[in-house]
N, C-alpha and C positions, 0 to 999 in steps of 0.2 A: 497251401497261400500264404504270405506273409503275414504274420499275425500272432501278436498276443495280447491275449488279455482282452480280446475285441476291438483293439489298437490296430490299425491298418494305416501303412504309410501312405503316404499322396503320389509316389511313384509307384506304388503298388496298384492303386484306385486305378489309376490313368493305364496302365497297361491293360488293366480287365475293364478297361471302358465297355459298356455293352453296346449293340449295334440297337437303331429303333425297332426292329423286329425282334430282337427280344427282351427289349421292353414292354412292347405292344404284347407278346406271348405272357410276360411273368406279372404284369399290373391286370393282366385281361384275366388270368390265372385267380387274383388274389377278388378284381371283382367279380367273379361268378362264386366263387366256394365264401364269400367274406358275410356268412350266415353271422347273428349276434354282436353285431353293430361295434363300436370302437373298439371294445375289449380284444375284440376279433381281428380286426384289420390292423392293429397295433403289433399283435402277437406275430401274423402274416408277414408285414413288413418287417418286422425286425429280423423274423426268418433267413426273409430273401438278401435282405441288402446288408443286412449285417455277419450273420451266422454262416451262411453258405454264401454266400459272392463276394464280401469283404470291398464293398461300393462305400460304404458310410461304416465309420468305428463304433463303438458301443457310445461311446460318452456325446458325440455329436449328435445320433439320435436318440438319446435320451434330453438332450439341448433341445432338439426340434419339436420334440413333443411337446414340451414344457412354451415352447415359442409359440407353438401352435394353439396352447388352450388359451394362451394373451390374447390372441385372435377373437374377432368375430365373427359366424358362421361354421361352418360344421368339421371339427379338428382334424378326425380321421381322415373325410378329403381333402384338408390342405397337406397335410403329413404325408398322403397319396403323392401330390403333386410334389411337395418337397424334396420326398427321398428320389422321384421321377430326375427330379432338375437337377438334382444332387450325381446322381449316376449319369446323365445323358445331355446335360445342360437343357438349354430354355424349349429344344425343340423335344427332348426325352418330356420334358414336364408335360406337356400338350397330350404328347402319344399317352405315356402313363397317364394322366390324370382322367382322360376321356377313355382308353380301356378300363377303368377301375371304374366306371361311373356309367357307362352306355350300359351293361349287361343286365344290372339290377332296374335301370330305367324302360330296357324294355321290357322286360319282365311286369316290371310294377301297372306300366303303361294296357299291357294287354289284360292283365289281372283286373285294370280299372275300368275297361270295357266291358268285361266279363259282370262288374258289381253292379255297374251303375246302367246297364244297358239291357234291362227289364228281363236279369237271372230268373231261374225255374226257385223255386221254393227251398230246394235243402242250401241251396248257395246263398242265399239268402239267411237260410239258420247258419249256416259256418259264420259268415260274417257279421250273426249277432253275436255268436260266440264268443271267437275271438278279440271281439270289439269289449267285450265284456272285462275280460280280462285283462288290458290298456290299461286302466285307473291303476293298478298291482303292478305290470310294468314301468309304470311313468316313477311309485313310491323305490322299485327296486334301484332304478336308476340312480336317484339321490341318495339312496343309502348309500352307495356305490363309490361316488365321488365325494362321502360327508368326512371319510376319515382323513385323508389326505389334506385337505383343507383344514381341520380341524386344528392336527399339528403345526400347519403353518400360519395359524390365529398371530395376529397380535395383539388384541385384548379380543376376552372372552364376549362382556357385555357387547361391546358394537357389530360381533362377529356372532353373536345370537341374533343383535335385531336387523343386521342386517339379510339372515334365515329366513324371519320372521317379515321382512317387507318384500322382500322377492316372493313368498309363497301368498299372501295376502293379496298382492299386485296380481299375480296370474287367477286366485281363486276368484277377484272383486273385480279387477279393471280390466282384464282382457288383453286389448292389444297396448296399454300403456305401459304393460309391464316392462318394454323396452328402456322408458324414461326412467323407472324405479328403480332399473340395473344398472343404468348410466348416473343417477343419483348418488346411489350407493359408493359407486367407483370414486365420483369428484368429490362426495363426503371423506372420504376416507384417505383421499389425495390431499385435500384440505386441510386434514388433522396431521397429516406426518409433515407436510411440508408446507410454507406462510407463501400466502397469495402471489410474495414477489417471487416465488419457484418456480411459478407455474407458467411462465410466458414461452416455457419450452414444450409447452403441450399443445400438442395438434388440435384444434376444435374437430371435434365429432357431432356429427348429423343426430338430429332428436327425432324422433317418429313420434308421432300418434298415433290416431286409429284414422280407420276408413280407408278410402279408396280416394283416388283425385277428382273423380266425379266427373270424367269425360271416356264413360263407354266403360264396358268389363272388359277389351284387352290392357288398358291404360288403368284399371284397378286392378288388374291379374300381375298386372310388371310392377305395381307397389306393393302387394303381399309380396310378390317373391323377392325382391329387393329385400324388403323388412326381416325376410327370413336368411336371405345371404350373404347381408352387410351388417344387419345391426342389432344380431340376435347372438350376445356374449353367454357361450356356456353350449353353444349347438344343439344337440338332440333333443331332449323334452321341450325346453326351454324354446323353442319354437310353435311348437302345437299350442297355446293359448294364442300364439299370435295370428296362425291360422284360421284355428276356430272361429273368431271373433269374426275374422273377415270373409270368411267362406261359407259360415252358418250365423250370424247373427245379420251383420254387415250386409251382404252382398246377396246369400241366401241362394247360392248355388250350390250348394248339395245341405238335407237335413241332419240333424245329432247322429243319428244311427248309423249315417253314411259316412261320415266323418269320423267314430268309432271305426269304421270298417277300411277306410284312408290308414289312419295311424296304424292299425293292424297290419295291413299289408307292407309301408314302410318299415315293419317290425320283421316280418316273414320273409321277404325277399331279400339277395344280397345287396349290399352296398349302402352307405349310410342313411342313414334314416331322415336325412332332408329331399328323399327321393317321394315324401308323402308328397311336397308341393306338386309335383306330376299330376298325382290323384285330382286335386284341389285343380288344377289346371287343367284338366279333362272333363273334370264335371262343369268349370266355366265357360267350357271352347270347345270343347271335344279334341282330337287328338294333337290341333297346333296350339289347342291354349296349355296341355301338358307338358309338351314341345318345349315351347316358348317360358313356362314357367319355372321350367328344371335349367335351361339356357341362364335365364335371369339370376335364377338362385345358386348356380354354381359358379358364375362369373367372376363374382369377387373371390373365390377363392385363387382361381387362377392367377389374375390381373394381385391377388397378396404375395403368394410365389415369385413370379416374374418378375416383380417390379421392386420386391422389398428382400429375398432370398437370402441374399449376400448381406445383410441389415439382420436375419436375426438372433445370431449371438450378440447383438450389441443391443437391441432390442429386450432381449431376456434381462439383460444387465441392467437393462437402467433403472432406476430405485424409482421414478416417476409410475413408470410403467406395471412395476412391483407393485406398487401402492394404490395404484388405480385397481387392479385385479384384487386385491385385498379386501376390497370393498364390492367389487362387480360379484366375483367369481362365488363367496358365501351366498351375495343374492342370488345369484344364477341358480343354485344345489336351493336355492330357496322354491323358487320358480320351479324346479322340477317337479317338488314334493306337490306342490300348490295348484300341479297341474292334473293332477287326482282327481280332483274337485268337479273341473267341467266336463272331463271325463266320465266319471259317474253320475252325474246328471243327467247324462245323454241313455243309462240303462230305461228300457222302457218295458220288460219282463221279469217278471217274479225271479223265474229261472235265473237268469241272466246273474241277478244277486249270490246266489249259489256258485254260478261261473266263477265270479269275481274271488267269491272268496278262498276256492279252492286253488285259484291261480296266485293267489296272495300269499298261504299256508307253501305252495310248490316253489316259490322264488326268493320268498323270505324266509321260512323258516327252512326247507328241504335244499334249498338254493340249487335247484333244477335251472336250466340252459331256457332262456327266451324265447328262441324257437320253435322247442317243441313243447313246453306248456302253452305257447300259443297256437301250435296244430294241435294240442290235444281239444284245448276251450274249441276249435273250429268243428273238431268230431264232434261233439258232446253239441254243440247247436245245430250243426248238420242231423244227429240221430234224433232229437227233440222236438225239429221241424216233421223231420220223416214217419214218428209216430204220434206225431199228433198233439 
């Protein structure tokens, strides 16, 4: 293939434009094998689109990663949709995005039925074991994002302040963390650019907590919309949003059941946002699970289909960069802070031992998330079987 250090000419890309069937197979394979969250998804997408097929050159792929991180919602899902759009246009974006999302969604809905439908004791024990390790996974996720954010910081004191604000908001304020993330972004934007320079900024919706008070489905729609359209940082930033709504506000599931849901979102392929499908299942059965997923992933398709051609300009906009310089560290703080409400849901002494072991494995020994959670689940099942 005509390629030089990852650079691919537009003519070469056009000659190798994939069919929709190829897109379905290729992105579906990633959807089935994408265990390990965004790092694994990025690695698989780069291997496919840049290294093997040459549909996207290396520089454009790196720009796409950065731009997707500027958007609210699940960044690796948006990257999967964008790369499919870049390879095959709007139809490719729809086919590739669905192929990436659906396999994990089917698996997690099946597991939700198992874990929430009166399972045997050992299954509950496995869920309790995996759930106990989730707080350590949150810390690891924040730690993985910290070095890059630190190197891009403009002012150390403000960066630390934004991280602390996000962490405290997650630990103490529940669904209001979205407001804090937006406030940090606008604070940095205002500090870098005078108010007269803000006229070009598109106003962002500010979401508070709670449902809309018009029934379970409408409340579920609102929760899912916050997850997909208003959560900067994606991944674990969405956890406190869902936990407050699903456990405290609406009582769709208990605290331990929510821990199980987060663990399921980690051990299944595809994005962590699949966790919202478990919340939807708990609220309104299979229909609720599918509806929650559709609403949560819908904005990602809209961002790419409507704005994909503007991604490079968005990334270079100094106002957008200023906003993310505040919202980005706050999102990292929110990920760290998510460990607090997750750990508060632990109810058995042996789970604290599992959490400690998971922290050592993830943070000190640098083991993979999926392996650690599966091990924790096996420990939980064994503890239950042994009484």
